[in-house]
PANUPA-408959 format. One record per residue (C-alpha): x, y, z; residue number from 1. Coordinates in steps of 0.25 Angstrom, whole numbers, plus 2048, in hexadecimal, padded with zeros to 3 digits. Example, Ala and Ser with C-alpha at 12.3 -4.5 7.8 and 13.67 -1.06 7.14 Angstrom:
+------+-------+-----+-----+
! east ! north !  up ! num !
+------+-------+-----+-----+
!  831 !   7EE ! 81F !   1 !
!  837 !   7FC ! 81D !   2 !
+------+-------+-----+-----+
// end
This chain:
+------+-------+-----+-----+
! east ! north !  up ! num !
+------+-------+-----+-----+
!  60F !   BA8 ! 5A0 !   1 !
!  610 !   BB2 ! 596 !   2 !
!  61F !   BB2 ! 596 !   3 !
!  620 !   BA5 ! 592 !   4 !
!  615 !   BA5 ! 586 !   5 !
!  61E !   BB2 ! 584 !   6 !
!  62C !   BAA ! 581 !   7 !
!  624 !   B9D ! 57B !   8 !
!  620 !   BA9 ! 571 !   9 !
!  62E !   BAD ! 56F !  10 !
!  634 !   B9F ! 56F !  11 !
!  62A !   B9B ! 564 !  12 !
!  62C !   BA9 ! 55C !  13 !
!  63B !   BA6 ! 55B !  14 !
!  638 !   B97 ! 556 !  15 !
!  62F !   B9D ! 54C !  16 !
!  639 !   BA8 ! 547 !  17 !
!  643 !   B9C ! 544 !  18 !
!  646 !   B9B ! 537 !  19 !
!  646 !   B8D ! 532 !  20 !
!  653 !   B8A ! 52B !  21 !
!  650 !   B82 ! 51D !  22 !
!  650 !   B74 ! 523 !  23 !
!  647 !   B78 ! 52F !  24 !
!  63C !   B7E ! 524 !  25 !
!  63E !   B70 ! 51C !  26 !
!  63B !   B68 ! 527 !  27 !
!  631 !   B6F ! 52C !  28 !
!  62A !   B6C ! 51E !  29 !
!  62D !   B5D ! 51F !  30 !
!  63A !   B5D ! 519 !  31 !
!  63D !   B4D ! 51C !  32 !
!  64E !   B50 ! 51A !  33 !
!  659 !   B53 ! 524 !  34 !
!  660 !   B5F ! 52A !  35 !
!  66F !   B62 ! 529 !  36 !
!  671 !   B67 ! 537 !  37 !
!  67F !   B6D ! 534 !  38 !
!  67C !   B71 ! 527 !  39 !
!  67A !   B7F ! 529 !  40 !
!  66F !   B88 ! 523 !  41 !
!  670 !   B98 ! 523 !  42 !
!  664 !   BA0 ! 523 !  43 !
!  665 !   BA7 ! 515 !  44 !
!  66E !   B9E ! 50C !  45 !
!  66F !   B9A ! 4FF !  46 !
!  672 !   B8B ! 501 !  47 !
!  675 !   B81 ! 4F6 !  48 !
!  67D !   B72 ! 4F5 !  49 !
!  688 !   B6E ! 4F0 !  50 !
!  68B !   B5F ! 4EB !  51 !
!  690 !   B57 ! 4E0 !  52 !
!  695 !   B4C ! 4DB !  53 !
!  689 !   B43 ! 4DD !  54 !
!  682 !   B3A ! 4D4 !  55 !
!  683 !   B2C ! 4D8 !  56 !
!  675 !   B27 ! 4D7 !  57 !
!  674 !   B28 ! 4E6 !  58 !
!  680 !   B20 ! 4EA !  59 !
!  68B !   B24 ! 4F3 !  60 !
!  687 !   B30 ! 4FC !  61 !
!  67E !   B37 ! 4F3 !  62 !
!  673 !   B33 ! 4F7 !  63 !
!  676 !   B39 ! 506 !  64 !
!  67C !   B45 ! 500 !  65 !
!  66F !   B47 ! 4F8 !  66 !
!  667 !   B46 ! 506 !  67 !
!  671 !   B50 ! 50D !  68 !
!  670 !   B5B ! 501 !  69 !
!  661 !   B5A ! 502 !  70 !
!  662 !   B5D ! 511 !  71 !
!  66B !   B67 ! 511 !  72 !
!  662 !   B70 ! 504 !  73 !
!  659 !   B6F ! 50F !  74 !
!  65F !   B74 ! 51A !  75 !
!  666 !   B7D ! 513 !  76 !
!  659 !   B83 ! 509 !  77 !
!  663 !   B7F ! 4FE !  78 !
!  661 !   B86 ! 4F0 !  79 !
!  668 !   B7C ! 4E7 !  80 !
!  673 !   B71 ! 4E4 !  81 !
!  67F !   B72 ! 4DD !  82 !
!  685 !   B65 ! 4D8 !  83 !
!  694 !   B65 ! 4D3 !  84 !
!  694 !   B5A ! 4CB !  85 !
!  695 !   B4C ! 4C7 !  86 !
!  687 !   B4B ! 4C7 !  87 !
!  686 !   B3C ! 4C1 !  88 !
!  68F !   B32 ! 4C5 !  89 !
!  694 !   B2B ! 4BD !  90 !
!  693 !   B2E ! 4B0 !  91 !
!  68A !   B3B ! 4B0 !  92 !
!  67B !   B39 ! 4AC !  93 !
!  677 !   B33 ! 49B !  94 !
!  66B !   B3D ! 49A !  95 !
!  661 !   B46 ! 4A3 !  96 !
!  659 !   B39 ! 4A4 !  97 !
!  664 !   B2F ! 4AA !  98 !
!  660 !   B2B ! 4B6 !  99 !
!  66C !   B2F ! 4BE ! 100 !
!  663 !   B3D ! 4BF ! 101 !
!  659 !   B35 ! 4C7 ! 102 !
!  663 !   B2B ! 4CE ! 103 !
!  66E !   B34 ! 4D1 ! 104 !
!  667 !   B42 ! 4D3 ! 105 !
!  658 !   B44 ! 4D4 ! 106 !
!  654 !   B38 ! 4DD ! 107 !
!  661 !   B3A ! 4E6 ! 108 !
!  65F !   B49 ! 4E8 ! 109 !
!  650 !   B48 ! 4ED ! 110 !
!  650 !   B51 ! 4F9 ! 111 !
!  645 !   B5D ! 4F6 ! 112 !
!  64F !   B68 ! 4F9 ! 113 !
!  659 !   B61 ! 4EE ! 114 !
!  650 !   B66 ! 4E3 ! 115 !
!  655 !   B72 ! 4E3 ! 116 !
!  660 !   B78 ! 4D4 ! 117 !
!  66D !   B70 ! 4D5 ! 118 !
!  677 !   B76 ! 4CB ! 119 !
!  67F !   B6D ! 4C8 ! 120 !
!  68D !   B6A ! 4C2 ! 121 !
!  692 !   B5F ! 4B9 ! 122 !
!  69F !   B55 ! 4BC ! 123 !
!  6A7 !   B4C ! 4B6 ! 124 !
!  69F !   B40 ! 4B7 ! 125 !
!  692 !   B48 ! 4B3 ! 126 !
!  69B !   B4B ! 4A5 ! 127 !
!  69D !   B3B ! 4A5 ! 128 !
!  68D !   B3C ! 4A0 ! 129 !
!  683 !   B46 ! 49A ! 130 !
!  689 !   B53 ! 49C ! 131 !
!  67C !   B59 ! 494 ! 132 !
!  672 !   B50 ! 49C ! 133 !
!  675 !   B57 ! 4AB ! 134 !
!  673 !   B64 ! 4A3 ! 135 !
!  665 !   B61 ! 49D ! 136 !
!  662 !   B5A ! 4AA ! 137 !
!  65F !   B68 ! 4AE ! 138 !
!  653 !   B6A ! 4A6 ! 139 !
!  64C !   B5D ! 4AE ! 140 !
!  651 !   B5D ! 4BC ! 141 !
!  64B !   B6A ! 4C3 ! 142 !
!  657 !   B69 ! 4CD ! 143 !
!  662 !   B65 ! 4C3 ! 144 !
!  66A !   B72 ! 4BE ! 145 !
!  675 !   B72 ! 4B3 ! 146 !
!  671 !   B7C ! 4A8 ! 147 !
!  67E !   B78 ! 4A3 ! 148 !
!  68B !   B74 ! 4A5 ! 149 !
!  68E !   B81 ! 4AD ! 150 !
!  686 !   B8A ! 4B0 ! 151 !
!  683 !   B95 ! 4BC ! 152 !
!  679 !   B9A ! 4C6 ! 153 !
!  677 !   BA5 ! 4CE ! 154 !
!  670 !   BA5 ! 4DA ! 155 !
!  669 !   BB1 ! 4E4 ! 156 !
!  66C !   BB3 ! 4F2 ! 157 !
!  665 !   BB8 ! 4FD ! 158 !
!  670 !   BC3 ! 4FD ! 159 !
!  66D !   BC7 ! 4EF ! 160 !
!  679 !   BC1 ! 4EA ! 161 !
!  67D !   BB6 ! 4E1 ! 162 !
!  681 !   BA9 ! 4E1 ! 163 !
!  687 !   BA6 ! 4D2 ! 164 !
!  68A !   B96 ! 4D1 ! 165 !
!  692 !   B91 ! 4C4 ! 166 !
!  691 !   B82 ! 4C2 ! 167 !
!  69D !   B80 ! 4B8 ! 168 !
!  69F !   B74 ! 4B0 ! 169 !
!  6AE !   B6F ! 4B6 ! 170 !
!  6B0 !   B62 ! 4AD ! 171 !
!  6B5 !   B68 ! 4A1 ! 172 !
!  6BF !   B6F ! 4A8 ! 173 !
!  6C6 !   B63 ! 4AE ! 174 !
!  6D4 !   B60 ! 4A5 ! 175 !
!  6D2 !   B50 ! 4A8 ! 176 !
!  6C5 !   B50 ! 4A1 ! 177 !
!  6C7 !   B56 ! 496 ! 178 !
!  6D0 !   B4B ! 493 ! 179 !
!  6C6 !   B40 ! 494 ! 180 !
!  6BB !   B3E ! 489 ! 181 !
!  6B2 !   B36 ! 495 ! 182 !
!  6AB !   B44 ! 499 ! 183 !
!  6A1 !   B45 ! 48F ! 184 !
!  6A1 !   B53 ! 488 ! 185 !
!  6AB !   B5B ! 492 ! 186 !
!  6B6 !   B5D ! 488 ! 187 !
!  6AB !   B64 ! 480 ! 188 !
!  6A9 !   B6E ! 48B ! 189 !
!  6AE !   B7C ! 489 ! 190 !
!  6B6 !   B82 ! 495 ! 191 !
!  6BA !   B8D ! 48F ! 192 !
!  6AC !   B91 ! 48C ! 193 !
!  6A8 !   B8E ! 49C ! 194 !
!  6B4 !   B95 ! 4A2 ! 195 !
!  6AD !   BA0 ! 49A ! 196 !
!  6A0 !   B9E ! 4A1 ! 197 !
!  6A6 !   B9C ! 4AE ! 198 !
!  6AF !   BA8 ! 4AE ! 199 !
!  6A1 !   BB1 ! 4AA ! 200 !
!  697 !   BAA ! 4B2 ! 201 !
!  6A3 !   BAC ! 4BD ! 202 !
!  6A7 !   BBA ! 4BA ! 203 !
!  699 !   BC0 ! 4B9 ! 204 !
!  698 !   BCF ! 4C1 ! 205 !
!  68C !   BCB ! 4C7 ! 206 !
!  68F !   BD2 ! 4D5 ! 207 !
!  683 !   BCB ! 4DB ! 208 !
!  68A !   BBF ! 4D9 ! 209 !
!  68F !   BBC ! 4E7 ! 210 !
!  694 !   BAE ! 4E6 ! 211 !
!  69A !   BA4 ! 4DB ! 212 !
!  69A !   B96 ! 4DD ! 213 !
!  69F !   B8E ! 4D1 ! 214 !
!  699 !   B7F ! 4D1 ! 215 !
!  6A3 !   B74 ! 4C9 ! 216 !
!  6A6 !   B65 ! 4CA ! 217 !
!  6B6 !   B65 ! 4CA ! 218 !
!  6BE !   B6B ! 4D7 ! 219 !
!  6C9 !   B74 ! 4D6 ! 220 !
!  6CE !   B6F ! 4E3 ! 221 !
!  6CE !   B61 ! 4EB ! 222 !
!  6D4 !   B59 ! 4F5 ! 223 !
!  6CD !   B4C ! 4F2 ! 224 !
!  6CF !   B42 ! 4E5 ! 225 !
!  6D2 !   B4C ! 4DC ! 226 !
!  6DB !   B56 ! 4E7 ! 227 !
!  6E7 !   B55 ! 4DB ! 228 !
!  6DD !   B51 ! 4CF ! 229 !
!  6E4 !   B59 ! 4C3 ! 230 !
!  6D5 !   B5B ! 4BD ! 231 !
!  6D3 !   B62 ! 4CB ! 232 !
!  6E0 !   B6B ! 4CB ! 233 !
!  6DC !   B70 ! 4BD ! 234 !
!  6CE !   B73 ! 4C0 ! 235 !
!  6D3 !   B7C ! 4CA ! 236 !
!  6DE !   B84 ! 4C1 ! 237 !
!  6D2 !   B86 ! 4B8 ! 238 !
!  6C8 !   B8C ! 4C4 ! 239 !
!  6D0 !   B8E ! 4D1 ! 240 !
!  6D3 !   B9D ! 4CB ! 241 !
!  6C6 !   B9F ! 4C2 ! 242 !
!  6BC !   B9E ! 4CF ! 243 !
!  6C6 !   BA8 ! 4D8 ! 244 !
!  6C5 !   BB1 ! 4CD ! 245 !
!  6B7 !   BB1 ! 4CF ! 246 !
!  6B5 !   BB1 ! 4DC ! 247 !
!  6AE !   BA2 ! 4DB ! 248 !
!  6AA !   B9F ! 4EA ! 249 !
!  6A9 !   B92 ! 4EA ! 250 !
!  6AD !   B85 ! 4DE ! 251 !
!  6A3 !   B7A ! 4E0 ! 252 !
!  6A8 !   B6D ! 4DB ! 253 !
!  6A7 !   B60 ! 4DE ! 254 !
!  6B0 !   B52 ! 4D6 ! 255 !
!  6B5 !   B4F ! 4E3 ! 256 !
!  6AB !   B45 ! 4EA ! 257 !
!  6AE !   B4D ! 4F8 ! 258 !
!  6AB !   B5A ! 4FF ! 259 !
!  6B5 !   B67 ! 500 ! 260 !
!  6B7 !   B72 ! 4FE ! 261 !
!  6C5 !   B79 ! 4FB ! 262 !
!  6CB !   B88 ! 4F8 ! 263 !
!  6D9 !   B8C ! 4F7 ! 264 !
!  6DD !   B98 ! 500 ! 265 !
!  6E0 !   BA0 ! 4F3 ! 266 !
!  6D4 !   B9D ! 4EC ! 267 !
!  6C6 !   BA5 ! 4ED ! 268 !
!  6BC !   B99 ! 4E9 ! 269 !
!  6B8 !   B8D ! 4F3 ! 270 !
!  6B8 !   B80 ! 4EC ! 271 !
!  6AD !   B77 ! 4F2 ! 272 !
!  6AD !   B67 ! 4EF ! 273 !
!  6A0 !   B61 ! 4F0 ! 274 !
!  6A1 !   B55 ! 4EA ! 275 !
!  69B !   B49 ! 4F4 ! 276 !
!  68D !   B46 ! 4F0 ! 277 !
!  68D !   B37 ! 4ED ! 278 !
!  69C !   B31 ! 4EC ! 279 !
!  6A6 !   B36 ! 4F6 ! 280 !
!  6B6 !   B35 ! 4F5 ! 281 !
!  6C1 !   B39 ! 4FF ! 282 !
!  6C5 !   B46 ! 500 ! 283 !
!  6D1 !   B4E ! 503 ! 284 !
!  6D7 !   B5B ! 506 ! 285 !
!  6E0 !   B65 ! 4FD ! 286 !
!  6E7 !   B72 ! 502 ! 287 !
!  6DA !   B7B ! 502 ! 288 !
!  6D0 !   B70 ! 507 ! 289 !
!  6C6 !   B78 ! 50F ! 290 !
!  6BE !   B6B ! 511 ! 291 !
!  6BD !   B5E ! 50E ! 292 !
!  6B5 !   B52 ! 50F ! 293 !
!  6B2 !   B44 ! 507 ! 294 !
!  6A3 !   B44 ! 50C ! 295 !
!  697 !   B44 ! 504 ! 296 !
!  690 !   B4E ! 504 ! 297 !
!  68D !   B5C ! 4FD ! 298 !
!  690 !   B6C ! 501 ! 299 !
!  685 !   B76 ! 503 ! 300 !
!  688 !   B85 ! 500 ! 301 !
!  681 !   B8F ! 508 ! 302 !
!  684 !   B9E ! 503 ! 303 !
!  67E !   BAB ! 50D ! 304 !
!  683 !   BBA ! 50A ! 305 !
!  692 !   BB8 ! 508 ! 306 !
!  693 !   BAA ! 50E ! 307 !
!  693 !   B9C ! 507 ! 308 !
!  693 !   B90 ! 510 ! 309 !
!  696 !   B83 ! 50B ! 310 !
!  692 !   B76 ! 517 ! 311 !
!  698 !   B68 ! 510 ! 312 !
!  68D !   B5E ! 516 ! 313 !
!  691 !   B50 ! 516 ! 314 !
!  685 !   B45 ! 513 ! 315 !
!  685 !   B39 ! 51B ! 316 !
!  67B !   B2E ! 51B ! 317 !
!  671 !   B34 ! 523 ! 318 !
!  674 !   B42 ! 527 ! 319 !
!  67E !   B4E ! 521 ! 320 !
!  686 !   B58 ! 528 ! 321 !
!  690 !   B65 ! 525 ! 322 !
!  69E !   B60 ! 526 ! 323 !
!  6A4 !   B6E ! 522 ! 324 !
!  6A0 !   B7C ! 51E ! 325 !
!  6A7 !   B86 ! 516 ! 326 !
!  6A3 !   B95 ! 515 ! 327 !
!  6A8 !   B9E ! 509 ! 328 !
!  6A7 !   BAE ! 50E ! 329 !
!  6A8 !   BBC ! 506 ! 330 !
!  6A8 !   BC9 ! 507 ! 331 !
!  69F !   BCC ! 4F9 ! 332 !
+------+-------+-----+-----+
// end
């Protein structure tokens, strides 16, 4: 009998010492969302979500993606959300009181875990409206962060190192837009000034910065609709060498309405394209494609010591699943 009691006590001790995952904890406290079983969480990792091209009044796949973004934040205990731009279709917002804020943002991303910080970039559709209103909404919303058209933020990791997140405004660098009068005050933007800022921000001599991630709307590479687009090729010519020079680990973008991971073999920077948060278009591959899918969804980024792991998540009508996982390892 004593032996049985001892065995039972060991089992109880083992169960009590089992570390709960973030999702298990949230569920035990009353969380009503769902798990994403294929989404991998690692203890002590620093996690965030990446999505883009989203603001469509909940239509297309927006609500499905929003639902699963909330679940993913609960599963990973996410720190924040990144939007790569085209936040409001078709013509941006008119003011901080535009109803688009309610119909395409506030009333869609309602999961409590999504009331974290959102770090937001500008897309071309945002330039068709009042860009300054998106900047000013930072003072209205607890979670919307766009202090300027381009900005940076440092995050301290558990190992004492830092993540440098740089959000740029890619729109003024697109040659085709400079020839058009429809993009608001885009032609008034000083690209030389932004380049100087990027040089200073990415080139700072801070040895504690372990990871450098740049966020922008336009891709350098694509296997999709804009595979041979002159604006895409022009953006690559402007920034591929520049990002390599500054050892940018990941360039995160959208513009294409699909999910892609691309890294030319002679490049340092890996490009992660996550523009499938509402509408989805056919995707495709190019010479250096690692992954591509024409599916609604988003990406999760997880940093743990010397590894950056990206999981590509597809959102279905009722649940979600991980389509692909990519890991970047570094020596530093």
